[in-house]
DRENTORKOL-3810 file (N, C-alpha, C; in nm, 4 decimals):
REM DRENTORKOL-3810
@n.u->7.0344; n.v->17.1158; n.w->7.3415; ca.u->6.9634; ca.v->17.2247; ca.w->7.4054; c.u->7.0515; c.v->17.2800; c.w->7.5168
@n.u->7.1104; n.v->17.3935; n.w->7.4931; ca.u->7.1967; ca.v->17.4554; ca.w->7.5912; c.u->7.1143; c.v->17.5429; c.w->7.6836
@n.u->7.1368; n.v->17.5258; n.w->7.8119; ca.u->7.0639; ca.v->17.6046; ca.w->7.9102; c.u->7.1596; c.v->17.7046; c.w->7.9719
@n.u->7.1275; n.v->17.8318; n.w->7.9601; ca.u->7.2095; ca.v->17.9343; ca.w->8.0235; c.u->7.1758; c.v->17.9382; c.w->8.1720
@n.u->7.2634; n.v->18.0002; n.w->8.2507; ca.u->7.2407; ca.v->18.0098; ca.w->8.3950; c.u->7.1106; c.v->18.0831; c.w->8.4247
@n.u->7.0848; n.v->18.1912; n.w->8.3533; ca.u->6.9618; ca.v->18.2679; ca.w->8.3764; c.u->6.8399; c.v->18.1850; c.w->8.3382
@n.u->6.8497; n.v->18.1138; n.w->8.2255; ca.u->6.7383; ca.v->18.0311; ca.w->8.1812; c.u->6.7144; c.v->17.9162; c.w->8.2795
@n.u->6.8222; n.v->17.8577; n.w->8.3315; ca.u->6.8106; ca.v->17.7495; ca.w->8.4286; c.u->6.7373; c.v->17.7978; c.w->8.5537
@n.u->6.7735; n.v->17.9154; n.w->8.6024; ca.u->6.7073; ca.v->17.9702; ca.w->8.7211; c.u->6.5594; c.v->17.9939; c.w->8.6929
@n.u->6.5298; n.v->18.0438; n.w->8.5758; ca.u->6.3913; ca.v->18.0689; ca.w->8.5367; c.u->6.3130; c.v->17.9376; c.w->8.5322
@n.u->6.3729; n.v->17.8337; n.w->8.4746; ca.u->6.3070; ca.v->17.7035; ca.w->8.4672; c.u->6.2892; c.v->17.6429; c.w->8.6060
@n.u->6.3866; n.v->17.6621; n.w->8.6933; ca.u->6.3754; ca.v->17.6112; ca.w->8.8305; c.u->6.2611; c.v->17.6806; c.w->8.9036
@n.u->6.2482; n.v->17.8099; n.w->8.8844; ca.u->6.1368; ca.v->17.8831; ca.w->8.9456; c.u->6.0029; c.v->17.8300; c.w->8.8945
@n.u->5.9944; n.v->17.8040; n.w->8.7647; ca.u->5.8707; ca.v->17.7506; ca.w->8.7077; c.u->5.8391; c.v->17.6138; c.w->8.7649
@n.u->5.9410; n.v->17.5289; n.w->8.7779; ca.u->5.9218; ca.v->17.3965; ca.w->8.8344; c.u->5.8648; c.v->17.4075; c.w->8.9755
@n.u->5.9225; n.v->17.4942; n.w->9.0562; ca.u->5.8767; ca.v->17.5103; ca.w->9.1941; c.u->5.7365; c.v->17.5699; c.w->9.1980
@n.u->5.7083; n.v->17.6638; n.w->9.1104; ca.u->5.5747; ca.v->17.7249; ca.w->9.1069; c.u->5.4660; c.v->17.6225; c.w->9.0755
@n.u->5.5007; n.v->17.5162; n.w->9.0037; ca.u->5.4020; ca.v->17.4148; ca.w->8.9666; c.u->5.3804; c.v->17.3090; c.w->9.0743
@n.u->5.4660; n.v->17.3084; n.w->9.1770; ca.u->5.4506; ca.v->17.2105; ca.w->9.2841; c.u->5.3306; c.v->17.2444; c.w->9.3722
@n.u->5.2686; n.v->17.1420; n.w->9.4306; ca.u->5.1587; ca.v->17.1693; ca.w->9.5236; c.u->5.2117; c.v->17.2380; c.w->9.6504
@n.u->5.1236; n.v->17.3013; n.w->9.7237; ca.u->5.1624; ca.v->17.3750; ca.w->9.8443; c.u->5.2277; c.v->17.2853; c.w->9.9489
@n.u->5.1927; n.v->17.1575; n.w->9.9504; ca.u->5.2476; ca.v->17.0669; ca.w->10.0515; c.u->5.3692; c.v->16.9893; c.w->10.0019
@n.u->5.4345; n.v->17.0384; n.w->9.8984; ca.u->5.5505; ca.v->16.9701; ca.w->9.8414; c.u->5.6647; c.v->16.9646; c.w->9.9429
@n.u->5.7436; n.v->16.8588; n.w->9.9297; ca.u->5.8594; ca.v->16.8408; ca.w->10.0164; c.u->5.9868; c.v->16.8630; c.w->9.9358
@n.u->6.1007; n.v->16.8639; n.w->10.0058; ca.u->6.2280; ca.v->16.8738; ca.w->9.9362; c.u->6.2481; c.v->16.7544; c.w->9.8448
@n.u->6.1978; n.v->16.6381; n.w->9.8854; ca.u->6.2065; ca.v->16.5192; ca.w->9.7996; c.u->6.1307; c.v->16.5418; c.w->9.6688
@n.u->6.0151; n.v->16.6063; n.w->9.6768; ca.u->5.9374; ca.v->16.6367; ca.w->9.5563; c.u->6.0169; c.v->16.7282; c.w->9.4632
@n.u->6.0807; n.v->16.8281; n.w->9.5206; ca.u->6.1617; ca.v->16.9211; ca.w->9.4404; c.u->6.2761; c.v->16.8454; c.w->9.3737
@n.u->6.3474; n.v->16.7645; n.w->9.4512; ca.u->6.4615; ca.v->16.6900; ca.w->9.3978; c.u->6.4170; c.v->16.5920; c.w->9.2898
@n.u->6.3048; n.v->16.5242; n.w->9.3132; ca.u->6.2538; ca.v->16.4275; ca.w->9.2148; c.u->6.2195; c.v->16.4961; c.w->9.0834
@n.u->6.1447; n.v->16.6042; n.w->9.0927; ca.u->6.1045; ca.v->16.6742; ca.w->8.9701; c.u->6.2249; c.v->16.7304; c.w->8.8955
@n.u->6.3231; n.v->16.7806; n.w->8.9697; ca.u->6.4435; ca.v->16.8334; ca.w->8.9050; c.u->6.5210; c.v->16.7201; c.w->8.8369
@n.u->6.5302; n.v->16.6055; n.w->8.9029; ca.u->6.6022; ca.v->16.4915; ca.w->8.8448; c.u->6.5315; c.v->16.4401; c.w->8.7205
@n.u->6.3999; n.v->16.4316; n.w->8.7251; ca.u->6.3239; ca.v->16.3872; ca.w->8.6079; c.u->6.3457; c.v->16.4837; c.w->8.4924
@n.u->6.3393; n.v->16.6122; n.w->8.5217; ca.u->6.3599; ca.v->16.7142; ca.w->8.4176; c.u->6.4990; c.v->16.7005; c.w->8.3556
@n.u->6.6011; n.v->16.6818; n.w->8.4401; ca.u->6.7383; ca.v->16.6666; ca.w->8.3902; c.u->6.7518; c.v->16.5413; c.w->8.3043
@n.u->6.6896; n.v->16.4319; n.w->8.3469; ca.u->6.6959; ca.v->16.3080; ca.w->8.2688; c.u->6.6272; c.v->16.3228; c.w->8.1336
@n.u->6.5137; n.v->16.3904; n.w->8.1316; ca.u->6.4422; ca.v->16.4122; ca.w->8.0055; c.u->6.5264; c.v->16.4979; c.w->7.9115
@n.u->6.5847; n.v->16.6049; n.w->7.9642; ca.u->6.6674; ca.v->16.6917; ca.w->7.8799; c.u->6.7895; c.v->16.6170; c.w->7.8267
@n.u->6.8500; n.v->16.5315; n.w->7.9098; ca.u->6.9652; ca.v->16.4524; ca.w->7.8645; c.u->6.9227; c.v->16.3560; c.w->7.7539
@n.u->6.8064; n.v->16.2944; n.w->7.7685; ca.u->6.7561; ca.v->16.2039; ca.w->7.6655; c.u->6.7265; c.v->16.2762; c.w->7.5357
@n.u->6.6685; n.v->16.3935; n.w->7.5457; ca.u->6.6410; ca.v->16.4721; ca.w->7.4253; c.u->6.7710; c.v->16.5122; c.w->7.3557
@n.u->6.8720; n.v->16.5485; n.w->7.4344; ca.u->7.0012; ca.v->16.5847; ca.w->7.3761; c.u->7.0642; c.v->16.4634; c.w->7.3079
@n.u->7.0555; n.v->16.3462; n.w->7.3704; ca.u->7.1079; ca.v->16.2246; ca.w->7.3077; c.u->7.0358; c.v->16.1945; c.w->7.1777
@n.u->6.9051; n.v->16.2107; n.w->7.1781; ca.u->6.8267; ca.v->16.1857; ca.w->7.0578; c.u->6.8654; c.v->16.2827; c.w->6.9462
@n.u->6.8790; n.v->16.4091; n.w->6.9818; ca.u->6.9149; ca.v->16.5106; ca.w->6.8825; c.u->7.0536; c.v->16.4846; c.w->6.8241
@n.u->7.1435; n.v->16.4265; n.w->6.9049; ca.u->7.2795; ca.v->16.3977; ca.w->6.8593; c.u->7.2901; c.v->16.2576; c.w->6.8003
@n.u->7.1767; n.v->16.1920; n.w->6.7840; ca.u->7.1707; ca.v->16.0571; ca.w->6.7270; c.u->7.2500; c.v->15.9547; c.w->6.8088
@n.u->7.2484; n.v->15.9727; n.w->6.9413; ca.u->7.3137; ca.v->15.8779; ca.w->7.0324; c.u->7.2074; c.v->15.7875; c.w->7.0949
@n.u->7.1336; n.v->15.7188; n.w->7.0097; ca.u->7.0259; ca.v->15.6319; ca.w->7.0550; c.u->7.0372; c.v->15.4966; c.w->6.9870
@n.u->6.9729; n.v->15.3975; n.w->7.0461; ca.u->6.9685; ca.v->15.2637; ca.w->6.9893; c.u->6.8238; c.v->15.2315; c.w->6.9579
@n.u->6.7950; n.v->15.1909; n.w->6.8349; ca.u->6.6561; ca.v->15.1573; ca.w->6.8007; c.u->6.6017; c.v->15.0465; c.w->6.8913
@n.u->6.4772; n.v->15.0575; n.w->6.9289; ca.u->6.4162; ca.v->14.9606; ca.w->7.0193; c.u->6.4218; c.v->14.8198; c.w->6.9613
@n.u->6.4142; n.v->14.8081; n.w->6.8303; ca.u->6.4223; ca.v->14.6767; ca.w->6.7667; c.u->6.5557; c.v->14.6087; c.w->6.7975
@n.u->6.6646; n.v->14.6869; n.w->6.7982; ca.u->6.7961; ca.v->14.6323; ca.w->6.8297; c.u->6.8040; c.v->14.5855; c.w->6.9746
@n.u->6.7449; n.v->14.6593; n.w->7.0635; ca.u->6.7425; ca.v->14.6210; ca.w->7.2056; c.u->6.6624; c.v->14.4930; c.w->7.2239
@n.u->6.5472; n.v->14.4855; n.w->7.1589; ca.u->6.4644; ca.v->14.3650; ca.w->7.1698; c.u->6.5401; c.v->14.2428; c.w->7.1184
@n.u->6.6098; n.v->14.2572; n.w->7.0072; ca.u->6.6887; ca.v->14.1457; ca.w->6.9532; c.u->6.7997; c.v->14.1057; c.w->7.0496
@n.u->6.8654; n.v->14.2040; n.w->7.1068; ca.u->6.9759; ca.v->14.1768; ca.w->7.1983; c.u->6.9313; c.v->14.0926; c.w->7.3175
@n.u->6.8093; n.v->14.1132; n.w->7.3624; ca.u->6.7579; ca.v->14.0396; ca.w->7.4776; c.u->6.6677; c.v->13.9234; c.w->7.4372
@n.u->6.6648; n.v->13.8919; n.w->7.3083; ca.u->6.5865; ca.v->13.7793; ca.w->7.2610; c.u->6.4379; c.v->13.7994; c.w->7.2733
@n.u->6.3932; n.v->13.9221; n.w->7.2629; ca.u->6.2515; ca.v->13.9528; ca.w->7.2780; c.u->6.1839; c.v->13.9917; c.w->7.1478
@n.u->6.2602; n.v->13.9921; n.w->7.0385; ca.u->6.2055; ca.v->14.0351; ca.w->6.9097; c.u->6.1379; c.v->13.9199; c.w->6.8390
@n.u->6.0304; n.v->13.9516; n.w->6.7685; ca.u->5.9654; ca.v->13.8536; ca.w->6.6813; c.u->6.0527; c.v->13.8432; c.w->6.5567
@n.u->6.1003; n.v->13.7251; n.w->6.5324; ca.u->6.1905; ca.v->13.7110; ca.w->6.4162; c.u->6.1247; c.v->13.6386; c.w->6.3057
END
């Protein structure tokens, strides 16, 4: 998912518009970071750069075998 500069600004405005009136700069930074992390995860998933949860569970000895 490629974000153009104009689209990014538009999304940032939407993010801020959804914040409560008493939001702080920390709230803005947190929401922006969460959004960036979600988009990065979606991009990884779309590019098949993921590890099945079953493999992770096995790696840590948490899988039912």
